[in-house]
C-alpha positions as CSV (number, residue, x, y, z in Angstrom):
1,X,0.0,-0.1,0.0
2,X,1.3,3.4,-0.9
3,X,0.4,7.0,0.2
4,X,1.6,9.7,-1.9
5,X,2.3,13.1,-0.5
6,X,2.6,15.7,-3.1
7,X,4.9,18.0,-1.1
8,X,8.5,17.6,0.2
9,X,9.5,15.5,3.2
10,X,9.8,17.0,6.6
11,X,6.9,19.4,6.8
12,X,3.8,18.8,8.4
13,X,2.0,17.7,5.2
14,X,4.6,14.8,5.3
15,X,4.7,14.1,9.1
16,X,0.9,13.7,9.6
17,X,0.4,10.9,7.0
18,X,3.5,9.1,8.1
19,X,2.2,9.1,11.8
20,X,-1.0,7.5,10.7
21,X,0.7,5.1,8.1
22,X,3.1,3.9,10.8
23,X,0.0,2.9,13.0
24,X,-2.0,1.5,10.3
25,X,0.8,-0.7,9.0
26,X,1.2,-2.3,12.4
27,X,-2.7,-2.7,12.8
28,X,-3.2,-4.4,9.4
29,X,0.3,-6.2,9.3
30,X,0.9,-4.8,5.9
31,X,3.7,-2.2,4.9
32,X,2.5,1.2,3.9
33,X,5.0,3.3,2.2
34,X,4.7,7.2,2.1
35,X,6.2,8.4,-1.1
36,X,7.0,12.1,-1.9
37,X,6.1,13.3,-5.5
38,X,6.6,17.1,-5.5
39,X,6.1,19.9,-8.0
40,X,3.5,22.2,-9.2
41,X,1.9,23.1,-6.0
42,X,1.0,19.5,-5.3
43,X,-0.6,18.9,-8.8
44,X,2.1,16.5,-10.0
45,X,1.6,13.9,-7.2
46,X,-2.1,14.4,-7.2
47,X,-2.2,13.6,-11.0
48,X,-0.1,10.3,-10.4
49,X,-2.7,9.2,-7.8
50,X,-5.6,10.4,-9.9
51,X,-4.6,8.0,-12.8
52,X,-3.7,5.0,-10.4
53,X,-5.8,1.9,-10.1
54,X,-8.8,2.5,-7.9
55,X,-8.2,-0.6,-5.8
56,X,-7.1,1.0,-2.4
57,X,-3.4,0.4,-2.9
58,X,-2.6,4.0,-3.7
59,X,-3.8,7.0,-1.9
60,X,-3.2,10.7,-1.9
61,X,-2.6,12.6,1.4
62,X,-2.6,16.4,0.9
63,X,-3.1,19.8,2.4
64,X,-5.7,22.0,0.6
65,X,-3.8,23.2,-2.4
66,X,-4.3,20.3,-5.0
67,X,-7.7,19.4,-3.4
68,X,-9.6,22.5,-3.1
69,X,-7.4,25.5,-4.0
70,X,-5.5,24.9,-7.4
71,X,-8.7,24.3,-9.4
72,X,-9.5,27.9,-8.9
73,X,-6.0,29.0,-9.9
74,X,-4.8,27.0,-12.6
75,X,-6.5,27.3,-16.1
76,X,-6.0,23.6,-16.6
77,X,-5.3,20.6,-14.4
78,X,-4.3,17.2,-15.3
79,X,-6.8,15.8,-13.1
80,X,-10.4,16.6,-11.6
81,X,-10.3,17.2,-7.8
82,X,-13.9,16.7,-7.6
83,X,-13.5,13.3,-9.0
84,X,-11.3,12.1,-6.1
85,X,-13.1,9.8,-3.6
86,X,-12.9,11.6,-0.3
87,X,-11.9,9.5,2.7
88,X,-11.1,11.5,5.5
89,X,-9.4,14.7,7.0
90,X,-6.8,13.4,9.5
91,X,-6.0,16.8,11.5
92,X,-5.8,20.4,11.0
93,X,-3.2,23.0,12.1
94,X,-4.2,26.6,12.2
95,X,-2.4,29.2,10.4
96,X,-1.0,31.9,12.7
97,X,0.1,35.6,12.3
98,X,3.8,35.8,13.2
99,X,5.7,39.0,13.1
100,X,9.4,39.9,13.5
101,X,9.4,41.8,16.8
102,X,12.4,44.0,15.7
103,X,10.4,45.6,12.8
104,X,6.7,45.2,14.1
105,X,6.2,46.7,17.4
106,X,2.3,45.9,17.7
107,X,1.5,43.9,20.8
108,X,-1.8,42.7,19.5
109,X,-3.9,42.3,16.4
110,X,-5.8,45.6,16.8
111,X,-2.5,47.7,17.0
112,X,-1.2,45.9,14.0
113,X,-4.5,46.6,12.0
114,X,-4.1,50.2,13.2
115,X,-0.5,50.5,11.9
116,X,-1.3,48.9,8.6
117,X,-4.1,51.1,8.0
118,X,-1.9,54.2,8.7
119,X,0.9,52.7,6.7
120,X,-0.6,51.0,3.7
121,X,1.7,48.9,1.3
122,X,4.8,49.6,3.6
123,X,4.8,46.5,5.5
124,X,6.2,43.3,4.0
125,X,4.5,39.8,4.3
126,X,6.3,36.7,3.4
127,X,4.3,34.0,1.7
128,X,5.0,30.3,0.8
129,X,4.3,31.1,-2.7
130,X,1.3,32.1,-4.9
131,X,-1.8,30.3,-4.2
132,X,-0.4,28.6,-1.0
133,X,-2.4,28.6,2.2
134,X,-0.3,31.3,3.7
135,X,-0.8,33.4,0.6
136,X,-4.5,33.0,0.6
137,X,-4.6,33.7,4.4
138,X,-2.9,37.0,3.7
139,X,-5.2,38.0,1.2
140,X,-8.2,37.0,3.3
141,X,-6.7,39.3,6.2
142,X,-6.3,42.2,3.9
143,X,-9.9,41.8,2.6
144,X,-11.4,41.6,6.1
145,X,-9.1,44.0,7.7
146,X,-9.3,46.6,5.0
147,X,-5.6,47.0,5.0
148,X,-2.8,46.5,2.4
149,X,0.6,44.8,2.8
150,X,3.4,44.1,0.4
151,X,3.6,40.4,-0.4
152,X,6.9,38.6,-1.0
153,X,6.5,35.2,-2.3
154,X,9.2,32.6,-1.2
155,X,9.5,28.9,-2.5
156,X,8.1,27.4,0.7
157,X,7.5,27.8,4.4
158,X,11.3,27.2,5.4
159,X,12.8,30.0,3.4
160,X,10.0,32.3,4.2
161,X,10.5,31.7,7.9
162,X,14.3,32.3,7.3
163,X,13.4,35.6,5.5
164,X,11.2,36.6,8.5
165,X,14.0,35.8,11.0
166,X,16.5,37.9,9.0
167,X,14.2,41.0,8.9
168,X,14.0,40.8,5.2
169,X,10.1,40.5,5.6
170,X,8.1,41.9,8.6
171,X,5.2,39.5,9.0
172,X,3.8,36.1,7.8
173,X,0.9,33.9,8.1
174,X,2.4,30.4,8.7
175,X,1.5,26.9,9.7
176,X,1.6,27.1,13.6
177,X,3.3,23.7,13.8
178,X,6.4,25.2,11.9
179,X,6.6,28.5,13.6
180,X,5.7,27.9,17.1
181,X,9.2,26.6,18.2
182,X,10.6,30.0,16.8
183,X,8.2,32.0,18.8
184,X,8.8,29.9,22.0
185,X,12.6,30.7,21.5
186,X,11.8,34.4,21.5
187,X,13.0,34.8,17.8
188,X,9.5,35.7,16.5
189,X,6.3,37.0,18.1
190,X,2.9,35.4,17.6
191,X,0.0,37.8,17.6
192,X,-3.0,35.6,16.7
193,X,-4.2,32.3,15.4
194,X,-6.5,31.9,12.5
195,X,-8.6,29.1,14.2
196,X,-12.4,30.1,14.8
197,X,-11.5,30.3,18.6
198,X,-8.6,30.4,21.0
199,X,-6.5,27.2,21.1
200,X,-6.6,25.2,24.5
201,X,-2.9,25.0,24.4
202,X,-2.5,28.9,23.8
203,X,-5.3,30.6,25.8
204,X,-3.3,33.8,25.9
205,X,-3.1,34.1,22.0
206,X,-6.3,35.5,20.6
207,X,-8.1,34.3,17.6
208,X,-8.2,36.3,14.5
209,X,-11.9,36.0,14.5
210,X,-12.1,38.2,17.8
211,X,-11.1,41.2,15.9
212,X,-12.3,40.0,12.6
213,X,-15.5,38.0,12.6
214,X,-15.7,35.0,10.4
215,X,-12.0,34.7,9.9
216,X,-10.7,31.2,9.6
217,X,-7.8,29.7,7.9
218,X,-6.5,26.3,8.8
219,X,-4.0,23.9,7.0
220,X,-5.7,20.6,6.9
221,X,-4.4,17.0,5.9
222,X,-6.8,14.9,4.0
223,X,-6.6,11.5,2.4
224,X,-8.4,10.7,-0.9
225,X,-8.5,7.9,-3.4
226,X,-8.5,7.7,-7.2
227,X,-11.9,8.1,-8.7
228,X,-14.2,5.0,-8.8
229,X,-12.5,3.4,-5.8
230,X,-15.2,0.9,-4.4
231,X,-17.1,2.3,-1.3
232,X,-16.3,-0.9,0.6
233,X,-12.6,0.1,0.4
234,X,-13.2,3.6,1.1
235,X,-15.2,2.9,4.2
236,X,-12.5,0.4,5.5
237,X,-9.7,3.1,5.3
238,X,-11.9,5.6,6.8
239,X,-12.5,3.4,9.7
240,X,-8.9,2.5,10.1
241,X,-7.7,6.0,10.2
242,X,-10.4,7.0,12.6
243,X,-9.2,4.2,15.0
244,X,-5.7,5.5,14.6
245,X,-6.7,9.1,15.6
246,X,-8.2,7.7,18.8
247,X,-4.9,6.1,19.9
248,X,-3.1,8.1,22.7
249,X,0.4,7.7,21.0
250,X,-1.0,9.0,17.7
251,X,-2.5,12.0,19.4
252,X,0.8,12.6,21.2
253,X,2.6,12.8,18.0
254,X,0.1,15.0,16.3
255,X,-0.1,17.3,19.4
256,X,3.8,17.9,18.9
257,X,3.0,19.3,15.4
258,X,0.3,21.6,16.9
259,X,-2.2,19.5,15.0
260,X,-5.7,19.0,16.2
261,X,-7.5,15.7,15.5
262,X,-10.2,15.9,13.0
263,X,-11.6,12.5,11.7
264,X,-15.1,11.8,10.9
265,X,-17.4,10.0,8.2
266,X,-16.8,10.0,4.5
267,X,-19.9,12.1,4.1
268,X,-18.6,14.7,6.6
269,X,-15.3,14.8,4.7
270,X,-16.7,15.3,1.3
271,X,-18.9,18.2,2.8
272,X,-16.0,19.8,4.6
273,X,-13.8,19.8,1.5
274,X,-16.6,21.3,-0.7
275,X,-16.9,24.2,1.9
276,X,-13.1,24.6,1.5
277,X,-13.5,24.8,-2.2
278,X,-16.2,27.6,-1.9
279,X,-14.3,29.4,0.8
280,X,-10.9,29.9,-1.1
281,X,-12.6,30.2,-4.4
282,X,-14.4,33.1,-3.0
283,X,-11.1,34.6,-1.7
284,X,-9.4,34.0,-5.0
285,X,-12.0,35.8,-6.9
286,X,-12.4,38.7,-4.5
287,X,-8.6,39.3,-4.2
288,X,-8.2,38.7,-8.1
289,X,-5.4,36.4,-7.6
290,X,-3.7,35.0,-10.7
291,X,-0.7,32.9,-11.4
292,X,2.2,34.9,-13.1
């Protein structure tokens, strides 16, 4: 059995399915290989799975871009995201508003918004690249807060964080799992999280929605199968992953990534993914985002 991750090894998108795959391989007594097939914002690995046999032996584990975002960005894809068979969303990690404390002196979100309104287009905001979750979260923030920042696209989260640390850029919306260690080390400042409410583990950090009602932007990690995979297979994998998510050892591993358990039925997964298509499609349209 093979799970294709369409992004590089080492990030949260790679770590979450590896945790689940490890437990399932022991549960089922069957090796499960996690294979990284990167490129084109997740499209290359996704197309590989899309064209695979619908027998349950090749699955795709991915964050939002190839499943719900790229269809609104790319004029043509080599696959139809809507035809994947949804299985489950394993976990989600909120995006977070991170700033360089040497260049941004705001101590809370309200102060930052006031500063940005008084200094339009002067503050720089790193993104992981055009069309990524961090980029779209930045656009959503500008729309709801009625501010304007200068976006600087990087090739992924790691180089963007390095730019933020170095002071080359002032702020960033990043996956909390990647940036929290740098916040805890005092190198960056966490102003707010983009979950609907405050996180139990970070009660002192406000949610963006407290100042900007309706603001929500989380990175989630779903599993889908090739089109026409039989329902019996889909249901078996869904049940197995849900069981894995109930295990204390799995929960401990995910907690270290700042990931919150998701899980649920196949029907709930399909509904959630469609909501995400609509959410990010609206942001892309409102912000008039186009690939260069």
